[in-house]
mmCIF file of the C-alpha atoms, coordinates in Angstrom:
data_MODEL
# 
_entry.id   MODEL 
# 
loop_
_atom_site.group_PDB 
_atom_site.id 
_atom_site.type_symbol 
_atom_site.label_atom_id 
_atom_site.label_alt_id 
_atom_site.label_comp_id 
_atom_site.label_asym_id 
_atom_site.label_entity_id 
_atom_site.label_seq_id 
_atom_site.pdbx_PDB_ins_code 
_atom_site.Cartn_x 
_atom_site.Cartn_y 
_atom_site.Cartn_z 
_atom_site.occupancy 
_atom_site.B_iso_or_equiv 
_atom_site.pdbx_formal_charge 
_atom_site.auth_seq_id 
_atom_site.auth_comp_id 
_atom_site.auth_asym_id 
_atom_site.auth_atom_id 
_atom_site.pdbx_PDB_model_num 
ATOM 1  C CA . MET A 1 1  ? 8.073   5.313   11.264  1.00 0.00 ? 1  MET A CA 1 
ATOM 2  C CA . PRO A 1 2  ? 7.694   3.157   8.754   1.00 0.00 ? 2  PRO A CA 1 
ATOM 3  C CA . VAL A 1 3  ? 6.783   4.349   5.456   1.00 0.00 ? 3  VAL A CA 1 
ATOM 4  C CA . LEU A 1 4  ? 3.926   1.995   3.020   1.00 0.00 ? 4  LEU A CA 1 
ATOM 5  C CA . LEU A 1 5  ? 3.559   3.717   -0.778  1.00 0.00 ? 5  LEU A CA 1 
ATOM 6  C CA . LEU A 1 6  ? 0.655   2.539   -2.391  1.00 0.00 ? 6  LEU A CA 1 
ATOM 7  C CA . LEU A 1 7  ? 0.518   3.075   -5.646  1.00 0.00 ? 7  LEU A CA 1 
ATOM 8  C CA . THR A 1 8  ? -2.554  3.775   -7.656  1.00 0.00 ? 8  THR A CA 1 
ATOM 9  C CA . ARG A 1 9  ? -4.718  5.696   -10.603 1.00 0.00 ? 9  ARG A CA 1 
ATOM 10 C CA . LYS A 1 10 ? -7.337  8.392   -10.201 1.00 0.00 ? 10 LYS A CA 1 
ATOM 11 C CA . GLY A 1 11 ? -10.912 6.917   -10.303 1.00 0.00 ? 11 GLY A CA 1 
ATOM 12 C CA . CYS A 1 12 ? -9.914  3.335   -8.934  1.00 0.00 ? 12 CYS A CA 1 
ATOM 13 C CA . CYS A 1 13 ? -12.661 2.269   -6.540  1.00 0.00 ? 13 CYS A CA 1 
ATOM 14 C CA . LEU A 1 14 ? -10.223 -0.297  -4.942  1.00 0.00 ? 14 LEU A CA 1 
ATOM 15 C CA . CYS A 1 15 ? -7.537  2.002   -4.181  1.00 0.00 ? 15 CYS A CA 1 
ATOM 16 C CA . GLU A 1 16 ? -9.508  4.356   -2.476  1.00 0.00 ? 16 GLU A CA 1 
ATOM 17 C CA . GLY A 1 17 ? -10.783 1.676   -0.617  1.00 0.00 ? 17 GLY A CA 1 
ATOM 18 C CA . LEU A 1 18 ? -7.786  0.455   0.382   1.00 0.00 ? 18 LEU A CA 1 
ATOM 19 C CA . GLU A 1 19 ? -6.961  3.976   1.245   1.00 0.00 ? 19 GLU A CA 1 
ATOM 20 C CA . GLN A 1 20 ? -9.305  4.326   3.591   1.00 0.00 ? 20 GLN A CA 1 
ATOM 21 C CA . LYS A 1 21 ? -9.255  0.611   5.282   1.00 0.00 ? 21 LYS A CA 1 
ATOM 22 C CA . LEU A 1 22 ? -5.589  1.679   6.015   1.00 0.00 ? 22 LEU A CA 1 
ATOM 23 C CA . ARG A 1 23 ? -5.840  4.981   7.370   1.00 0.00 ? 23 ARG A CA 1 
ATOM 24 C CA . ALA A 1 24 ? -8.016  3.683   9.968   1.00 0.00 ? 24 ALA A CA 1 
ATOM 25 C CA . LEU A 1 25 ? -5.612  1.394   11.045  1.00 0.00 ? 25 LEU A CA 1 
ATOM 26 C CA . ASP A 1 26 ? -4.171  2.507   14.733  1.00 0.00 ? 26 ASP A CA 1 
ATOM 27 C CA . LEU A 1 27 ? -0.406  1.960   13.187  1.00 0.00 ? 27 LEU A CA 1 
ATOM 28 C CA . PRO A 1 28 ? 2.541   4.328   13.545  1.00 0.00 ? 28 PRO A CA 1 
ATOM 29 C CA . LEU A 1 29 ? 2.985   4.739   9.571   1.00 0.00 ? 29 LEU A CA 1 
ATOM 30 C CA . ALA A 1 30 ? 3.025   7.019   7.089   1.00 0.00 ? 30 ALA A CA 1 
ATOM 31 C CA . LEU A 1 31 ? 0.885   6.268   4.333   1.00 0.00 ? 31 LEU A CA 1 
ATOM 32 C CA . GLU A 1 32 ? 1.981   7.857   1.140   1.00 0.00 ? 32 GLU A CA 1 
ATOM 33 C CA . THR A 1 33 ? -0.240  7.783   -2.174  1.00 0.00 ? 33 THR A CA 1 
ATOM 34 C CA . ILE A 1 34 ? 1.862   7.635   -5.990  1.00 0.00 ? 34 ILE A CA 1 
ATOM 35 C CA . ASP A 1 35 ? -0.771  8.072   -8.901  1.00 0.00 ? 35 ASP A CA 1 
ATOM 36 C CA . VAL A 1 36 ? 1.033   5.712   -11.234 1.00 0.00 ? 36 VAL A CA 1 
ATOM 37 C CA . ASP A 1 37 ? -0.371  7.911   -14.129 1.00 0.00 ? 37 ASP A CA 1 
ATOM 38 C CA . GLY A 1 38 ? 2.108   11.083  -13.165 1.00 0.00 ? 38 GLY A CA 1 
ATOM 39 C CA . ASP A 1 39 ? 4.991   8.670   -13.738 1.00 0.00 ? 39 ASP A CA 1 
ATOM 40 C CA . PRO A 1 40 ? 5.477   6.769   -17.354 1.00 0.00 ? 40 PRO A CA 1 
ATOM 41 C CA . ALA A 1 41 ? 7.667   4.370   -15.809 1.00 0.00 ? 41 ALA A CA 1 
ATOM 42 C CA . LEU A 1 42 ? 5.498   3.272   -12.664 1.00 0.00 ? 42 LEU A CA 1 
ATOM 43 C CA . GLN A 1 43 ? 2.376   3.579   -15.535 1.00 0.00 ? 43 GLN A CA 1 
ATOM 44 C CA . ALA A 1 44 ? 3.999   1.274   -17.721 1.00 0.00 ? 44 ALA A CA 1 
ATOM 45 C CA . ARG A 1 45 ? 5.225   -1.141  -15.150 1.00 0.00 ? 45 ARG A CA 1 
ATOM 46 C CA . PHE A 1 46 ? 2.203   -1.773  -12.866 1.00 0.00 ? 46 PHE A CA 1 
ATOM 47 C CA . GLY A 1 47 ? -0.723  0.073   -15.023 1.00 0.00 ? 47 GLY A CA 1 
ATOM 48 C CA . LEU A 1 48 ? -4.262  -1.913  -14.820 1.00 0.00 ? 48 LEU A CA 1 
ATOM 49 C CA . GLU A 1 49 ? -2.839  -3.789  -11.611 1.00 0.00 ? 49 GLU A CA 1 
ATOM 50 C CA . VAL A 1 50 ? -3.173  -1.287  -8.925  1.00 0.00 ? 50 VAL A CA 1 
ATOM 51 C CA . PRO A 1 51 ? -4.028  -1.033  -5.744  1.00 0.00 ? 51 PRO A CA 1 
ATOM 52 C CA . VAL A 1 52 ? -0.433  -1.862  -4.778  1.00 0.00 ? 52 VAL A CA 1 
ATOM 53 C CA . LEU A 1 53 ? 1.327   -1.636  -1.852  1.00 0.00 ? 53 LEU A CA 1 
ATOM 54 C CA . GLN A 1 54 ? 4.785   -0.928  -0.993  1.00 0.00 ? 54 GLN A CA 1 
ATOM 55 C CA . VAL A 1 55 ? 7.412   -0.678  2.287   1.00 0.00 ? 55 VAL A CA 1 
ATOM 56 C CA . ARG A 1 56 ? 9.706   1.464   2.106   1.00 0.00 ? 56 ARG A CA 1 
ATOM 57 C CA . SER A 1 57 ? 12.751  0.775   4.007   1.00 0.00 ? 57 SER A CA 1 
ATOM 58 C CA . ALA A 1 58 ? 16.552  1.476   4.294   1.00 0.00 ? 58 ALA A CA 1 
ATOM 59 C CA . GLN A 1 59 ? 17.265  -1.203  2.467   1.00 0.00 ? 59 GLN A CA 1 
ATOM 60 C CA . GLY A 1 60 ? 14.917  -0.514  -0.976  1.00 0.00 ? 60 GLY A CA 1 
ATOM 61 C CA . ASP A 1 61 ? 11.411  -0.431  -2.098  1.00 0.00 ? 61 ASP A CA 1 
ATOM 62 C CA . ARG A 1 62 ? 9.586   -4.077  -1.345  1.00 0.00 ? 62 ARG A CA 1 
ATOM 63 C CA . GLN A 1 63 ? 6.246   -4.663  -3.279  1.00 0.00 ? 63 GLN A CA 1 
ATOM 64 C CA . LEU A 1 64 ? 3.861   -6.748  -0.751  1.00 0.00 ? 64 LEU A CA 1 
ATOM 65 C CA . PRO A 1 65 ? 1.493   -8.952  -2.708  1.00 0.00 ? 65 PRO A CA 1 
ATOM 66 C CA . ARG A 1 66 ? -2.447  -7.795  -3.401  1.00 0.00 ? 66 ARG A CA 1 
ATOM 67 C CA . VAL A 1 67 ? -4.265  -7.181  -0.991  1.00 0.00 ? 67 VAL A CA 1 
ATOM 68 C CA . PRO A 1 68 ? -7.391  -8.901  -1.102  1.00 0.00 ? 68 PRO A CA 1 
ATOM 69 C CA . PRO A 1 69 ? -10.322 -6.471  -1.016  1.00 0.00 ? 69 PRO A CA 1 
ATOM 70 C CA . ARG A 1 70 ? -12.319 -7.741  1.239   1.00 0.00 ? 70 ARG A CA 1 
ATOM 71 C CA . LEU A 1 71 ? -9.361  -7.036  4.325   1.00 0.00 ? 71 LEU A CA 1 
ATOM 72 C CA . ALA A 1 72 ? -10.515 -4.564  7.052   1.00 0.00 ? 72 ALA A CA 1 
ATOM 73 C CA . GLY A 1 73 ? -9.351  -3.534  10.511  1.00 0.00 ? 73 GLY A CA 1 
ATOM 74 C CA . ALA A 1 74 ? -7.559  -6.157  12.346  1.00 0.00 ? 74 ALA A CA 1 
ATOM 75 C CA . SER A 1 75 ? -7.873  -8.607  9.721   1.00 0.00 ? 75 SER A CA 1 
ATOM 76 C CA . LEU A 1 76 ? -5.756  -6.071  7.219   1.00 0.00 ? 76 LEU A CA 1 
ATOM 77 C CA . GLN A 1 77 ? -3.939  -5.859  10.647  1.00 0.00 ? 77 GLN A CA 1 
ATOM 78 C CA . VAL A 1 78 ? -2.992  -9.013  10.552  1.00 0.00 ? 78 VAL A CA 1 
ATOM 79 C CA . TRP A 1 79 ? -2.489  -9.319  6.859   1.00 0.00 ? 79 TRP A CA 1 
ATOM 80 C CA . LEU A 1 80 ? 0.335   -6.847  6.978   1.00 0.00 ? 80 LEU A CA 1 
ATOM 81 C CA . GLN A 1 81 ? 2.224   -8.330  9.897   1.00 0.00 ? 81 GLN A CA 1 
ATOM 82 C CA . LYS A 1 82 ? 1.699   -11.872 7.804   1.00 0.00 ? 82 LYS A CA 1 
ATOM 83 C CA . HIS A 1 83 ? 3.342   -10.392 4.628   1.00 0.00 ? 83 HIS A CA 1 
ATOM 84 C CA . GLY A 1 84 ? 6.158   -8.622  6.765   1.00 0.00 ? 84 GLY A CA 1 
ATOM 85 C CA . PHE A 1 85 ? 5.287   -5.077  7.463   1.00 0.00 ? 85 PHE A CA 1 
ATOM 86 C CA . SER A 1 86 ? 5.328   -4.109  10.735  1.00 0.00 ? 86 SER A CA 1 
ATOM 87 C CA . SER A 1 87 ? 5.164   -0.778  12.984  1.00 0.00 ? 87 SER A CA 1 
ATOM 88 C CA . GLN A 1 88 ? 8.689   -1.609  13.709  1.00 0.00 ? 88 GLN A CA 1 
ATOM 89 C CA . ASP A 1 89 ? 10.157  -1.236  10.164  1.00 0.00 ? 89 ASP A CA 1 
ATOM 90 C CA . ALA A 1 90 ? 11.747  1.782   9.358   1.00 0.00 ? 90 ALA A CA 1 
# 
C-alpha cells in the first residue's frame, strides 16, 4: 500500500484541512502525519513551510509540490496523480 507522509505542525489550519481532505479520498493509501516540531532536523528544514506532502517508496521519500489549499475531492485526487502519486505506488 502506498504511503503518503504529511509533515505538519500543531495549530496549523492548512495542515489540518489537508489531512481531512486526504483522509476523505477513496484511495488505498496509508497516510502518516509527522509533526516537524518533534524532530529538530525536520523543524530546521521545513519550519513554517508546512503542510508538506511526501511519497514514501522503496527508492526513498519524494517531496510533492505544494498542494493548493482549495483542492478537495476529485480535484485533489487528480492533482496527486498529476504529480506522480498513484494508488499503485509501493
